N, C-alpha and C positions, 0 to 999 in steps of 0.2 A: 520118799516124800512125793508128795501128786503133783502129777505137769499141771500146766499152765488147763487143760482139756477138761479138769476136772467141773469150773462152772460151766459148762456146755454140758458135761457129765448129768449130774447136776440137778442140771434143769429136762432131761429126756429120765431120767430114773422117775421124779416126778409126773412128770404124761405118764411114762409105762406104770406107776402104781394106780393113778384116774385111769385107764383105756382100764386096764385088768379088772378093775373093784367097780365102776361106772357102765361099765355094758355086759347085756342087754337093754337094765335097767338104771339109773331114768332116759339112757341117752344109747341110744339104740345102738351104735355100729362107732367102734375105737377113733374113725378118720374121724369123728368132729367132735374131738380134743386134740388141741394143738398146742405147741410152743408161738408165740403170736404177739406183735403189738395190737392195741387198738386203735392206732393209724392203719393198719395193713386196711385196703378195703376186699380182703377174700370173706367168701360170703359157706365158704364148703367147712366150717366150722362150728359151732356153738360153745366148747365152752375154752376158753383160751387161758395157757400159763406165760407171767411177765413179766420179764425180771428189769425195772422201772432200777433201784441203785446198787453201786455193792462200793463199801463203805470199808477199811481200815477198821480190825477189830482192836480196841485200847488196852491198856496195862497186860498187856504179854513181854516179859523182862526174856532175851531170849542174847547168847554170846554170839559175837562179833561175824563169828566163823565155824563151825563146826564137822564132827572129822568123818572127812569120804575116804575108806582108807587108808593106807600106809602112811603116805604123802604127800593126799590129797586134804582143802579147806577148802568148805562151802559156803557161803555165805545161807543162815541159817533160812527157813520159809517162813512168808508174814502170812497169819492168818487175816481172813475179812469176815465179811459181813456180806451176804446178797439176801435181795429184796424183792422178793416179788407180789404180783396183784394176778389172781385170782377171779377172772370176769366171762360173762356172756358177751357173746360174739353180737355191738348193733347191728353190723353190716348182715347180721346172715337175715334168710326169708323166711324162716321156718312156722313163722307167726305162735312163739312160744307165749302164753299168758303168765298173770304175775305169781299162777301158785305153782308155774315149772318152774319157773324161774328163781323160785324159793324154794322147792321140791329140790333142785340141778346143788344150789349152794349150799344148802344142806348137807346132804351125799359128799360132796366135796370135800368139810370141815367133817366130815367124819368121820372120811377116808384119812384126811395132814393125821387128824390128829392118833389115830391110833397105829400109824405109819411112821411118827413121829421123829425117826434117825435112822441115819443107813450109816455103815461103815464105809471108810476113801478106800478099805481096798472090796470092798463090793461092787466099785465103778471103775476100779482099775488094777486091774486083779495082780500085775505084775508089782506091786507092792512087795517090799516085804517086812518093814516095821510097823508097826501097830502106830495107829495115829486115833487121837478120840474122834468118837461119834460127833458127827454132824448130827447138829440137831434142828427139826423144824415149829420155831411154834410161833405163836398170831403176834402180832405185832401190838405193841399198847402205842395207836396213836388213834389221835383224835380224828373228828369228820372234816373238821376242816382241816384236815394238811390230807386224808383221804382226797375232797376234794380237790387241794393244790395237784394231787397227782392228775387227778383229772384236766386237772385246768393246764395244764402243763404242757398236756396230746390234743388241745384244743374242741376238746372232745367233752358233753352234759354229764357231767354228774348220775353212774346209774353202782346203784349196791353192787358190790366186792368182797374180795378176803384180803385182806393183809397178811406173808408171812413171813420169814427171817430164816435162813438157813443160814446154820453157823457154830464152834471156826471151821472156815472154807481156809487150808495151807494150801499153799500155792508155792510151786519149789520156786529158790532161783537156776542161774544157770552159771551165774560170778564161781568159779571152781580155780584155788590158787594150790598151786601145783609144789610142792617142799621140799628139800633136799630127805637124802635120805643119811644121816649115820653111820658115816662105815668105819671111822676111827675114833677110839677116844683116849684121850691121853691123863693120866692123872699121876699129881706128885704127890709124897708126905713127908713133913718135917716134921720137927720134936724139938719143943722149945727144950732153955736151959736146964728147967726142972724135971724135964722128964730124962735128959740124960745123963743127969748125979741119980735118978732114981734106978739104973741099969746097973 
């Protein structure tokens, strides 16, 4: 089961894919794409990936404990959805014009659409049990909801891309040791009718 670092691993994966496929056109250097918040004052990047929400995914039924070895039980992982915004860095001093911004966002849309899933064991290579792929899908939110994200940051609205990554299973550290069965005792008894038939 994936460790808690899976959340930052997904962010790193997305940024690395964007860097690999967006540079040198339409963005000149990989360092111009970063995991960042619109709140930051950093002007050293053009395109930012910002995770603005994490929510537990509903509708997944799991047993209270799962087998983790011969005498150990572990709480099952919980599935989460990660919500991302891909945005142009408004603090950047590059003087991007509107056609440049649209070109950059269009290319980012194309790349995420073509690379819309990743297996957890590609991000955490020590995983031995298969887990379902993490799928990147565009969130179905309204313009008003997008504006609320920007308002929460006290920033003026700007066109941005919004994606959800799910399911992201995060493992539990709670493990219960159970006692191994070392001796078993059985007894047989016959009913009165069975004795008479012998």
